[in-house]
VEXDRENVO-278198 format. One record per residue (C-alpha): residue number from 0; x, y, z. Coordinates in steps of 0.2 Angstrom, whole numbers. Each point is the difference from the previous one (the first is absolute). Example, Ala and Ser with C-alpha at 12.3 -4.5 7.8 and 13.67 -1.06 7.14 Angstrom:
<atoms>
{0 {62 -22 39}}
{1 {6 17 -3}}
</atoms>
This chain:
<atoms>
{0 {1 0 1}}
{1 {13 12 4}}
{2 {9 -3 -16}}
{3 {-15 4 -10}}
{4 {-4 17 9}}
{5 {18 5 -3}}
{6 {0 -4 -18}}
{7 {-18 10 -1}}
{8 {9 15 8}}
{9 {14 -1 -12}}
{10 {-13 1 -14}}
{11 {-10 13 8}}
{12 {4 14 -12}}
{13 {-2 -11 -14}}
{14 {-18 -5 6}}
{15 {-5 19 5}}
{16 {7 6 -17}}
{17 {-10 -14 -9}}
{18 {-16 4 9}}
{19 {2 19 -2}}
{20 {2 -1 -18}}
{21 {-14 -12 -1}}
{22 {-12 11 10}}
{23 {4 16 -11}}
{24 {-2 -10 -16}}
{25 {-17 -7 7}}
{26 {-7 18 5}}
{27 {5 8 -18}}
{28 {-8 -14 -8}}
{29 {-15 -1 10}}
{30 {-4 19 -2}}
{31 {0 -3 -19}}
{32 {-12 -16 1}}
{33 {-12 7 12}}
{34 {-2 16 -9}}
{35 {-5 -10 -15}}
{36 {-12 -12 9}}
{37 {-9 14 11}}
{38 {-16 6 -5}}
{39 {-13 10 9}}
{40 {-18 -5 3}}
{41 {-6 19 1}}
{42 {9 4 -16}}
{43 {-9 -14 -8}}
{44 {-17 5 7}}
{45 {2 19 -4}}
{46 {7 7 -15}}
{47 {1 20 -3}}
{48 {12 12 -8}}
{49 {6 17 5}}
{50 {2 12 -16}}
{51 {17 1 -4}}
{52 {10 1 -16}}
{53 {9 -16 -6}}
{54 {15 3 -9}}
{55 {9 -17 -3}}
{56 {15 10 -7}}
{57 {3 9 15}}
{58 {17 -1 8}}
{59 {1 -10 16}}
{60 {9 8 15}}
{61 {19 -5 0}}
{62 {16 8 6}}
{63 {6 5 -17}}
{64 {2 16 -11}}
{65 {-17 3 0}}
{66 {-2 0 19}}
{67 {15 13 1}}
{68 {-8 11 -13}}
{69 {-17 0 11}}
{70 {10 3 15}}
{71 {9 16 -8}}
{72 {-17 6 -5}}
{73 {-7 -1 19}}
{74 {17 7 6}}
{75 {-4 19 -4}}
{76 {-17 -2 9}}
{77 {8 -7 16}}
{78 {14 11 -1}}
{79 {-7 17 -8}}
{80 {16 10 2}}
{81 {19 -4 2}}
{82 {1 12 15}}
{83 {-15 -7 11}}
{84 {-3 -8 16}}
{85 {-1 -17 -9}}
{86 {17 2 -6}}
{87 {6 6 18}}
{88 {-8 -15 7}}
{89 {9 -12 -13}}
{90 {16 9 5}}
{91 {-4 -3 18}}
{92 {-3 -17 -3}}
{93 {16 -4 -9}}
{94 {8 9 15}}
{95 {-9 -11 12}}
{96 {5 -15 -10}}
{97 {18 4 0}}
{98 {-1 3 18}}
{99 {-7 -17 2}}
{100 {14 -8 -10}}
{101 {13 9 10}}
{102 {-9 -5 16}}
{103 {1 -18 -5}}
{104 {18 0 -4}}
{105 {3 10 17}}
{106 {-10 -14 8}}
{107 {10 -14 -8}}
{108 {16 8 5}}
{109 {-4 3 18}}
{110 {-10 -16 3}}
{111 {16 -9 -5}}
{112 {11 11 11}}
{113 {-13 -4 15}}
{114 {2 -18 -4}}
{115 {19 0 -2}}
{116 {1 7 17}}
{117 {-11 -14 8}}
{118 {11 -13 -9}}
{119 {16 8 7}}
{120 {-8 2 17}}
{121 {5 19 0}}
{122 {-12 7 11}}
{123 {4 19 0}}
{124 {0 0 -19}}
{125 {-16 -10 1}}
{126 {-9 14 10}}
{127 {7 14 -11}}
{128 {-5 -9 -16}}
{129 {-17 -3 7}}
{130 {-3 17 6}}
{131 {5 6 -17}}
{132 {-12 -11 -9}}
{133 {-14 5 12}}
{134 {3 19 -2}}
{135 {-3 -3 -20}}
{136 {-17 -9 2}}
{137 {-11 16 2}}
{138 {8 8 -16}}
{139 {-2 -16 -9}}
{140 {-20 0 5}}
{141 {-2 18 -5}}
{142 {8 -4 -18}}
{143 {-11 -15 -2}}
{144 {-17 9 5}}
{145 {5 14 -10}}
{146 {0 -12 -15}}
{147 {-16 -7 5}}
{148 {-9 18 1}}
{149 {7 6 -16}}
{150 {-7 -16 -9}}
{151 {-17 3 7}}
{152 {0 19 -4}}
{153 {7 -4 -17}}
{154 {-14 -12 -4}}
{155 {-13 12 7}}
{156 {7 14 -11}}
{157 {0 -12 -16}}
{158 {-18 -6 4}}
{159 {-5 19 2}}
{160 {7 5 -16}}
{161 {-7 -14 -10}}
{162 {-17 2 7}}
{163 {-1 19 -3}}
{164 {6 -3 -17}}
{165 {-12 -15 -5}}
{166 {-15 9 9}}
{167 {4 17 -10}}
{168 {-2 -11 -15}}
{169 {-14 -11 6}}
{170 {-11 15 5}}
{171 {5 11 -15}}
{172 {-17 4 -9}}
{173 {-9 -16 -1}}
{174 {15 -11 -2}}
{175 {-8 -10 16}}
{176 {-16 -3 -9}}
{177 {8 -5 -17}}
{178 {11 -13 9}}
{179 {-16 -8 7}}
{180 {-12 1 -14}}
{181 {10 3 -16}}
{182 {16 -8 2}}
{183 {1 -18 6}}
{184 {19 -3 0}}
{185 {-1 1 20}}
{186 {-14 -8 9}}
{187 {4 6 18}}
{188 {9 17 0}}
{189 {-3 2 19}}
{190 {11 -16 3}}
{191 {15 8 -11}}
{192 {-3 17 8}}
{193 {1 -6 19}}
{194 {8 -17 3}}
{195 {10 -2 -15}}
{196 {8 18 2}}
{197 {4 -5 18}}
{198 {8 -16 -5}}
{199 {10 7 -14}}
{200 {7 14 11}}
{201 {4 -12 14}}
{202 {8 -13 -13}}
{203 {10 14 -9}}
{204 {7 8 18}}
{205 {5 -17 7}}
{206 {9 -5 -17}}
{207 {11 16 1}}
{208 {4 -6 18}}
{209 {2 -18 -4}}
{210 {12 4 -15}}
{211 {9 14 7}}
{212 {6 -8 16}}
{213 {6 -16 -7}}
{214 {9 10 -15}}
{215 {9 11 13}}
{216 {5 -14 10}}
{217 {6 -10 -14}}
{218 {11 15 -5}}
{219 {7 3 17}}
{220 {3 -19 5}}
{221 {7 -4 -18}}
{222 {12 15 3}}
{223 {6 -5 18}}
{224 {1 -19 -4}}
{225 {10 4 -17}}
{226 {12 11 10}}
{227 {4 -13 14}}
{228 {-4 -16 -8}}
{229 {2 3 -19}}
{230 {-11 0 -15}}
{231 {-4 -18 -3}}
{232 {-11 -2 16}}
{233 {-12 14 -4}}
{234 {1 -4 -19}}
{235 {-8 -18 4}}
{236 {-15 8 8}}
{237 {-3 13 -13}}
{238 {0 -14 -13}}
{239 {-12 -10 10}}
{240 {-11 16 1}}
{241 {-1 1 -19}}
{242 {-4 -17 -3}}
{243 {-13 0 15}}
{244 {-8 16 -6}}
{245 {-3 -5 -17}}
{246 {-6 -17 5}}
{247 {-12 6 12}}
{248 {-7 15 -10}}
{249 {-5 -14 -14}}
{250 {-9 -10 13}}
{251 {-10 14 7}}
{252 {-7 7 -16}}
{253 {-18 -6 5}}
{254 {0 11 15}}
{255 {-4 16 -9}}
{256 {-15 -8 -10}}
{257 {-7 -8 16}}
{258 {1 16 9}}
{259 {-10 10 -12}}
{260 {-13 -14 -1}}
{261 {0 0 19}}
{262 {-3 19 0}}
{263 {-14 -2 -13}}
{264 {-9 -14 10}}
{265 {1 11 16}}
{266 {-8 14 -9}}
{267 {-13 -11 -8}}
{268 {-4 -7 17}}
{269 {-2 18 7}}
{270 {-11 5 -14}}
{271 {-12 -15 2}}
{272 {-1 5 20}}
{273 {-3 18 -5}}
{274 {-13 -4 -13}}
{275 {-10 -10 13}}
{276 {0 16 11}}
{277 {-5 12 -14}}
{278 {-14 -11 -5}}
{279 {-6 -7 17}}
{280 {-17 6 -1}}
{281 {-4 -8 -17}}
{282 {8 -16 6}}
{283 {-10 0 17}}
{284 {-17 2 -12}}
{285 {5 -16 -10}}
{286 {6 -8 15}}
{287 {15 -4 -9}}
{288 {13 -2 16}}
{289 {3 -18 -4}}
{290 {5 3 -19}}
{291 {10 15 4}}
{292 {9 -11 14}}
{293 {4 -12 -13}}
{294 {7 14 -12}}
{295 {10 7 14}}
{296 {7 -18 5}}
{297 {4 -3 -17}}
{298 {10 16 -3}}
{299 {8 -4 17}}
{300 {4 -18 -7}}
{301 {8 6 -15}}
{302 {11 12 11}}
{303 {4 -14 12}}
{304 {5 -13 -13}}
{305 {12 13 -8}}
{306 {7 5 17}}
{307 {3 -18 4}}
{308 {7 -2 -17}}
{309 {12 15 4}}
{310 {4 -6 17}}
{311 {5 -17 -6}}
{312 {11 9 -13}}
{313 {8 11 13}}
{314 {4 -16 10}}
{315 {9 -8 -14}}
{316 {9 14 -4}}
{317 {4 3 18}}
{318 {8 -16 1}}
{319 {11 3 -16}}
{320 {4 17 5}}
{321 {5 -6 19}}
{322 {11 -13 -7}}
{323 {8 11 -15}}
{324 {0 17 8}}
{325 {4 -3 19}}
{326 {7 -19 3}}
{327 {10 -2 -15}}
{328 {6 17 1}}
{329 {6 -5 17}}
{330 {9 -16 -7}}
{331 {8 11 -12}}
{332 {6 13 13}}
{333 {7 -13 11}}
{334 {10 -7 -15}}
{335 {6 17 -6}}
{336 {5 5 18}}
{337 {10 -17 2}}
{338 {12 3 -15}}
{339 {10 14 8}}
{340 {1 -10 17}}
{341 {5 -16 -10}}
{342 {14 9 -9}}
{343 {17 -2 7}}
{344 {8 14 -8}}
{345 {-14 14 3}}
{346 {8 17 4}}
{347 {-11 5 15}}
{348 {-4 -19 8}}
{349 {15 -10 -2}}
{350 {10 7 14}}
{351 {-13 2 12}}
{352 {-1 -13 16}}
{353 {-17 -8 2}}
{354 {-8 13 11}}
{355 {2 14 -13}}
{356 {-5 -12 -13}}
{357 {-16 -2 10}}
{358 {-2 17 2}}
{359 {2 4 -17}}
{360 {-11 -14 -6}}
{361 {-14 7 12}}
{362 {2 17 -6}}
{363 {1 -4 -19}}
{364 {-11 -14 0}}
{365 {-14 10 7}}
{366 {3 12 -13}}
{367 {-1 -13 -13}}
{368 {-16 -7 9}}
{369 {-7 18 -1}}
{370 {5 1 -18}}
{371 {-10 -17 -4}}
{372 {-15 6 9}}
{373 {1 17 -10}}
{374 {2 -10 -16}}
{375 {-15 -11 6}}
{376 {-10 15 3}}
{377 {3 7 -16}}
{378 {-4 -17 -9}}
{379 {-17 0 10}}
{380 {-4 18 -3}}
{381 {-3 -6 -18}}
{382 {-16 -8 7}}
{383 {-6 17 5}}
{384 {5 8 -16}}
{385 {-11 -14 -8}}
{386 {-14 5 11}}
{387 {3 19 -3}}
{388 {-2 -4 -19}}
{389 {-18 -5 3}}
{390 {-4 15 9}}
{391 {9 11 -12}}
{392 {-9 -7 -14}}
{393 {-17 4 9}}
{394 {4 18 3}}
{395 {7 2 -17}}
{396 {-15 -6 -8}}
{397 {-10 11 11}}
{398 {10 15 -5}}
{399 {-3 -5 -19}}
{400 {-18 -1 1}}
{401 {-3 16 10}}
{402 {10 9 -13}}
{403 {-9 -7 -15}}
{404 {-16 4 8}}
{405 {6 19 5}}
{406 {4 1 -20}}
{407 {-17 -6 -4}}
{408 {6 -18 -5}}
{409 {-10 -15 6}}
{410 {-1 -19 -4}}
{411 {-13 -12 3}}
{412 {-3 -18 -3}}
{413 {-18 -3 -6}}
{414 {-10 -16 4}}
{415 {5 -8 -17}}
{416 {18 3 4}}
{417 {3 14 -13}}
{418 {10 15 7}}
{419 {-6 17 -1}}
{420 {11 16 1}}
{421 {-2 19 -2}}
{422 {4 -3 -18}}
{423 {-15 -9 -5}}
{424 {-12 -13 5}}
{425 {1 -18 -3}}
{426 {-11 1 -15}}
{427 {3 17 -5}}
{428 {3 3 -19}}
{429 {-1 18 -3}}
{430 {15 11 7}}
{431 {-13 13 6}}
{432 {-8 -13 12}}
{433 {8 -6 16}}
{434 {5 6 17}}
{435 {4 18 1}}
{436 {-3 2 -18}}
{437 {-15 13 4}}
{438 {4 19 3}}
{439 {-3 8 16}}
{440 {-3 18 0}}
{441 {-2 12 15}}
{442 {-13 14 0}}
{443 {-10 9 14}}
{444 {-20 -2 1}}
{445 {-2 -13 -13}}
{446 {1 -19 -2}}
{447 {-1 -6 -18}}
{448 {2 -17 -7}}
{449 {4 -2 -18}}
{450 {-1 -18 -7}}
{451 {8 -7 16}}
{452 {-2 -20 2}}
{453 {-4 -6 16}}
{454 {13 -14 2}}
{455 {4 -10 16}}
{456 {19 -4 4}}
{457 {-2 -18 -5}}
{458 {-5 7 -19}}
{459 {-18 -3 2}}
{460 {-9 13 -10}}
{461 {-16 6 8}}
{462 {-4 14 -12}}
{463 {8 3 -16}}
{464 {-2 20 0}}
{465 {-7 12 13}}
{466 {-4 18 -5}}
{467 {-7 15 10}}
{468 {3 16 8}}
{469 {-5 6 16}}
{470 {4 18 7}}
{471 {0 6 17}}
{472 {-17 4 8}}
{473 {-8 -16 -11}}
{474 {-3 -15 12}}
{475 {0 -17 -8}}
{476 {-8 -16 6}}
{477 {9 -16 -5}}
{478 {-9 -16 0}}
{479 {-1 -17 -7}}
{480 {3 -19 5}}
{481 {15 -6 9}}
{482 {16 -3 -12}}
{483 {-6 13 -13}}
{484 {13 12 2}}
{485 {-5 14 14}}
{486 {16 -5 10}}
{487 {11 -1 -14}}
{488 {-6 19 -5}}
{489 {4 6 17}}
{490 {17 -10 1}}
{491 {5 9 -16}}
{492 {-6 17 6}}
{493 {10 -2 15}}
{494 {15 -5 -10}}
{495 {1 -18 9}}
{496 {-1 -10 -17}}
{497 {8 5 -16}}
{498 {-10 6 -15}}
{499 {1 -12 -15}}
{500 {-4 12 -12}}
{501 {-10 16 -4}}
{502 {1 17 9}}
{503 {-5 5 18}}
{504 {0 18 6}}
{505 {-3 2 18}}
{506 {5 11 15}}
{507 {18 -4 10}}
{508 {-1 -13 13}}
{509 {-2 12 14}}
{510 {-17 7 -7}}
{511 {-8 -17 -2}}
{512 {-6 -9 15}}
{513 {-7 -18 3}}
{514 {-10 -7 12}}
{515 {-4 -19 1}}
{516 {-15 -10 8}}
{517 {12 -5 14}}
{518 {9 17 4}}
{519 {19 -3 7}}
{520 {3 5 18}}
{521 {18 5 4}}
{522 {9 -2 16}}
{523 {-1 16 11}}
{524 {-13 12 7}}
{525 {-17 5 -5}}
{526 {7 16 -8}}
{527 {12 -12 -11}}
{528 {-16 -10 -6}}
{529 {-8 16 -6}}
{530 {17 7 -8}}
{531 {8 -15 -7}}
{532 {12 -1 -9}}
{533 {4 17 7}}
{534 {10 3 17}}
{535 {-5 13 12}}
{536 {14 11 -7}}
{537 {-7 -2 -18}}
{538 {-17 5 6}}
{539 {6 17 9}}
{540 {11 4 -16}}
{541 {-17 -1 -10}}
{542 {-8 12 13}}
{543 {-13 -13 7}}
{544 {-3 -1 18}}
{545 {-8 -11 12}}
{546 {-17 11 -2}}
{547 {0 -5 -18}}
{548 {1 -18 3}}
{549 {-14 2 13}}
{550 {-11 6 -13}}
{551 {3 -13 -11}}
{552 {-4 -12 14}}
{553 {-17 10 3}}
{554 {-5 -3 -19}}
{555 {3 -18 1}}
{556 {-8 -1 18}}
{557 {15 -7 9}}
{558 {3 14 12}}
{559 {-3 -12 15}}
{560 {17 -8 -5}}
{561 {8 16 5}}
{562 {-8 1 17}}
{563 {8 -16 5}}
{564 {16 2 11}}
{565 {14 10 -8}}
{566 {-12 5 -14}}
{567 {10 1 -17}}
{568 {16 -6 9}}
{569 {-9 -16 5}}
{570 {10 -16 -5}}
{571 {-10 -16 -4}}
{572 {1 -14 -10}}
{573 {-12 8 -12}}
{574 {-3 -14 -12}}
{575 {-8 -11 15}}
{576 {-7 15 9}}
{577 {-10 8 -13}}
{578 {-15 -9 -9}}
{579 {-1 -2 -19}}
{580 {-11 16 -1}}
{581 {11 11 10}}
{582 {15 -6 -10}}
{583 {-9 6 -16}}
{584 {-5 16 8}}
{585 {19 3 6}}
{586 {5 -2 -17}}
{587 {-14 13 -8}}
{588 {8 12 14}}
{589 {17 -4 -7}}
{590 {-6 5 -17}}
{591 {-7 16 6}}
{592 {16 4 8}}
{593 {11 -4 -16}}
{594 {-12 9 -12}}
{595 {6 -7 -16}}
{596 {-7 5 -17}}
{597 {-7 -18 -2}}
{598 {-4 -14 11}}
{599 {-4 -19 -3}}
{600 {-12 -7 11}}
{601 {-1 -19 -1}}
{602 {-15 -5 10}}
{603 {7 10 15}}
{604 {-18 5 6}}
{605 {-7 -18 -1}}
{606 {0 0 19}}
{607 {-6 16 3}}
{608 {-19 7 2}}
{609 {-8 9 -14}}
{610 {-3 17 8}}
{611 {19 0 6}}
{612 {6 -5 -17}}
{613 {-11 14 -9}}
{614 {7 13 12}}
{615 {18 -6 -4}}
{616 {-2 0 -19}}
{617 {-8 18 1}}
{618 {15 6 9}}
{619 {12 -7 -14}}
{620 {-11 10 -13}}
{621 {1 16 12}}
{622 {20 -4 1}}
{623 {2 -2 -18}}
{624 {5 -17 1}}
{625 {-4 -10 -16}}
{626 {-6 -18 2}}
{627 {2 -17 -7}}
{628 {-12 -11 9}}
{629 {-1 -19 0}}
{630 {-17 -4 8}}
{631 {-15 -9 -2}}
{632 {-11 11 10}}
{633 {-14 9 -9}}
{634 {0 15 13}}
{635 {17 5 -7}}
{636 {-6 3 -18}}
{637 {-6 18 5}}
{638 {18 5 5}}
{639 {7 -5 -17}}
{640 {-1 8 -18}}
{641 {6 -15 -11}}
{642 {2 -18 1}}
{643 {12 -13 -7}}
{644 {-7 -16 -2}}
{645 {9 -17 -4}}
{646 {-9 -15 -6}}
{647 {14 -12 4}}
{648 {1 -7 -18}}
{649 {11 13 -6}}
{650 {-12 15 -4}}
{651 {-3 16 11}}
{652 {-13 15 -1}}
{653 {5 17 5}}
{654 {-13 13 1}}
{655 {-10 14 11}}
{656 {-12 -4 14}}
{657 {-17 7 -4}}
{658 {-18 -3 5}}
{659 {-3 -13 -13}}
{660 {15 -11 5}}
{661 {-6 -14 11}}
{662 {10 -1 17}}
{663 {6 -18 2}}
{664 {7 -6 16}}
{665 {-7 -3 18}}
</atoms>
């Protein structure tokens, strides 16, 4: 029994090595097999799609020339000027990294001195060396935490600069609307503008530190070791760095693609949740909670499957990274440091006694270990660079789409798979027909459509040609069945949709106002609801006062709201506090405040009593606000001069309202 145990002990290294290699190979192979076999029950039950442009030719995220080009495009946004606080922080981080490296060398040398005094039993020198070592620790701690603060502040400033830049593009004109309703290259802008920005800035900042520190350490330790031990020892490690870096970079190529897919699925899962919140009332009426639960779980199942696949890939890569980037690097380091000590004719070590050789080995050996660790960190930094490539691709795509939309260019994939752009529709044959092919002119006190087609962003033609003219003071009642083109008309007037032909003459944006059936209530005070989108300072610059606002509330019979605590300064969640009718009346008070030349009222008094409605329409006439009203109420005919009726089959009628015209509606 004893000989068998002795033999087993002798072969222990071989057994452990074989077991470890087998386990590593099994984990790598199991991850690939399980990904191929795994299926989700929820994904089989529920299938859905989130509108997003598919481009099979689109480049994947890799660490290559495209990645560095994208990073150069983002750099002026992150660091707006050469002499800036961000540049100062980069220099401070560089200084702190140098301080860290100097501290590491100092600690290696002085720790060796302390250990040498212990070995030689020199109590007096031990106390002196220990006190010297202790005295330096506070300064080293300060350097370490200055580095942490600098990295945190740099990340925050990067995020601030990128957020301000993207929001200035996203909220420029109607870009935010066009991204959601006209262009479908990006499905979840909120995910990109929040989570992805944060992760990109964090990854970029960490990468700067994770590359700068190892590069600096390699430079310092290579210099010190070359001077003392010769150039052969560090050269071996540098050759290993080159080999390991190329090999691991090649293996990590899927990381960028997996990162992009992860963020897309995270955004999709968030969108499905927010969609349920937005439509909770409709879902409740249909008692659709079970169906929505299946949709949510199906979305999460897709995310979970991808995260598990990504996790297994990272574990497999982690095993290879650790073996090549850490453990093999240490083995190569041991071999490299042994060369000068095994050399009988080394100029510095050949004449030393064993104690001095031991001290030299501790000093230079630790430096070599630090060099090996720095090489390992630099090799592993490639993993973070691959992940950064994914976030960089997402940021670059967002910036490109925002730039296109601000130039008036949009791309959209239709149901039949065809692509539509600003230069023409999928079925467009004439050069004069297509997105932004129409002429938009601006003139006060008139709205004129001359042979303007009503076309949806998908290219569906609702009306081939629309021609009419309305001057200020002439109210128009717009009517017709659902889907006939009423909303399309107003979206063209509001410059939300592009014109596909003809000529539109209208006042500028600020002189046209739109009130939907479900008015938007902003976050803020009661005053903010009335003057939206103005601020209080804007109101004062226009010469308006709180007394004017109270007058508008009196017209719509909402003065009791001002009588609550804090009056116009009261802050509530107005979407929940106000009823449907109160919201519509607040919207009318908002119209009176802005007093535009023309106003589009889209069923905006459906929850208001007839007498209050009549009073509001009469005030619009007195204030000189010309109305385009969508409504099915017969009571509103008396307040209008013309009617524009769509039949839903591609025809329309524009005529005056007289006593002989039958008033249809309810």
